[in-house]
FIFITOR-181842 format. One record per residue (C-alpha): residue number from 0; y, x, z. Coordinates in steps of 0.5 Angstrom, whole numbers. Example, Ala and Ser with C-alpha at 12.3 -4.5 7.8 and 13.67 -1.06 7.14 Angstrom:
2
+-----+-------+-------+-------+
! pos !     Y !     X !     Z !
+-----+-------+-------+-------+
!   0 !    -9 !    25 !    16 !
!   1 !    -2 !    27 !    14 !
+-----+-------+-------+-------+
END
This chain:
94
+-----+-------+-------+-------+
! pos !     Y !     X !     Z !
+-----+-------+-------+-------+
!   0 !     0 !     0 !     0 !
!   1 !     5 !     6 !     2 !
!   2 !     3 !     9 !    -5 !
!   3 !     5 !     2 !    -9 !
!   4 !    11 !     2 !    -5 !
!   5 !    13 !     9 !    -7 !
!   6 !    11 !     7 !   -15 !
!   7 !    15 !     1 !   -14 !
!   8 !    22 !     4 !   -12 !
!   9 !    21 !    10 !   -17 !
!  10 !    20 !     4 !   -23 !
!  11 !    26 !     1 !   -20 !
!  12 !    31 !     7 !   -20 !
!  13 !    34 !     6 !   -27 !
!  14 !    36 !    -1 !   -25 !
!  15 !    39 !     1 !   -19 !
!  16 !    43 !     7 !   -22 !
!  17 !    45 !     1 !   -27 !
!  18 !    47 !    -3 !   -22 !
!  19 !    51 !     2 !   -18 !
!  20 !    55 !     4 !   -25 !
!  21 !    56 !    -3 !   -26 !
!  22 !    59 !    -4 !   -19 !
!  23 !    63 !     2 !   -20 !
!  24 !    66 !     0 !   -26 !
!  25 !    68 !    -7 !   -23 !
!  26 !    71 !    -4 !   -17 !
!  27 !    75 !     0 !   -21 !
!  28 !    77 !    -5 !   -26 !
!  29 !    79 !   -10 !   -21 !
!  30 !    83 !    -5 !   -17 !
!  31 !    87 !    -3 !   -24 !
!  32 !    88 !   -10 !   -26 !
!  33 !    90 !   -12 !   -19 !
!  34 !    97 !    -9 !   -21 !
!  35 !    98 !   -12 !   -27 !
!  36 !    95 !   -19 !   -26 !
!  37 !   100 !   -19 !   -19 !
!  38 !   106 !   -18 !   -24 !
!  39 !   103 !   -23 !   -29 !
!  40 !   102 !   -28 !   -23 !
!  41 !   109 !   -27 !   -20 !
!  42 !   112 !   -27 !   -27 !
!  43 !   109 !   -34 !   -29 !
!  44 !   110 !   -37 !   -22 !
!  45 !   118 !   -35 !   -24 !
!  46 !   117 !   -38 !   -31 !
!  47 !   114 !   -44 !   -28 !
!  48 !   119 !   -46 !   -23 !
!  49 !   124 !   -45 !   -28 !
!  50 !   121 !   -50 !   -33 !
!  51 !   120 !   -55 !   -27 !
!  52 !   127 !   -55 !   -26 !
!  53 !   129 !   -56 !   -33 !
!  54 !   124 !   -61 !   -33 !
!  55 !   120 !   -58 !   -39 !
!  56 !   113 !   -61 !   -38 !
!  57 !   109 !   -58 !   -44 !
!  58 !   111 !   -51 !   -42 !
!  59 !   110 !   -53 !   -35 !
!  60 !   103 !   -55 !   -37 !
!  61 !   102 !   -49 !   -41 !
!  62 !   104 !   -44 !   -35 !
!  63 !    99 !   -48 !   -30 !
!  64 !    94 !   -46 !   -35 !
!  65 !    96 !   -39 !   -36 !
!  66 !    96 !   -38 !   -28 !
!  67 !    89 !   -42 !   -27 !
!  68 !    86 !   -37 !   -32 !
!  69 !    89 !   -31 !   -29 !
!  70 !    86 !   -33 !   -22 !
!  71 !    79 !   -35 !   -25 !
!  72 !    79 !   -28 !   -28 !
!  73 !    81 !   -25 !   -21 !
!  74 !    76 !   -30 !   -18 !
!  75 !    70 !   -28 !   -23 !
!  76 !    71 !   -20 !   -22 !
!  77 !    70 !   -22 !   -14 !
!  78 !    64 !   -26 !   -16 !
!  79 !    61 !   -21 !   -20 !
!  80 !    62 !   -15 !   -15 !
!  81 !    59 !   -19 !    -9 !
!  82 !    53 !   -21 !   -14 !
!  83 !    52 !   -14 !   -16 !
!  84 !    52 !   -12 !    -8 !
!  85 !    47 !   -17 !    -7 !
!  86 !    42 !   -15 !   -12 !
!  87 !    43 !    -8 !    -9 !
!  88 !    41 !   -10 !    -2 !
!  89 !    35 !   -14 !    -5 !
!  90 !    33 !    -8 !    -8 !
!  91 !    34 !    -3 !    -2 !
!  92 !    30 !    -8 !     2 !
!  93 !    23 !    -7 !    -2 !
+-----+-------+-------+-------+
END
């Protein structure tokens, strides 16, 4: 049983390396894009306030969609990062 467990860990080594690489890429991408997305969120929020005061409702709707897309991207990267962490913990438990 011990030898079988060692063979299984050796077979899963490429998967672990790919998951670690994916984790690093997502983490770095999230850190870099957070600066850009933060500025974009502030700019869109300012434009949103301006369009509400001018009562330009079609532009307001488009800005809300843009804001939702930016938030979705941010939340999606967080979910991907947590799934990779969970996969790594699951493989480490073997």
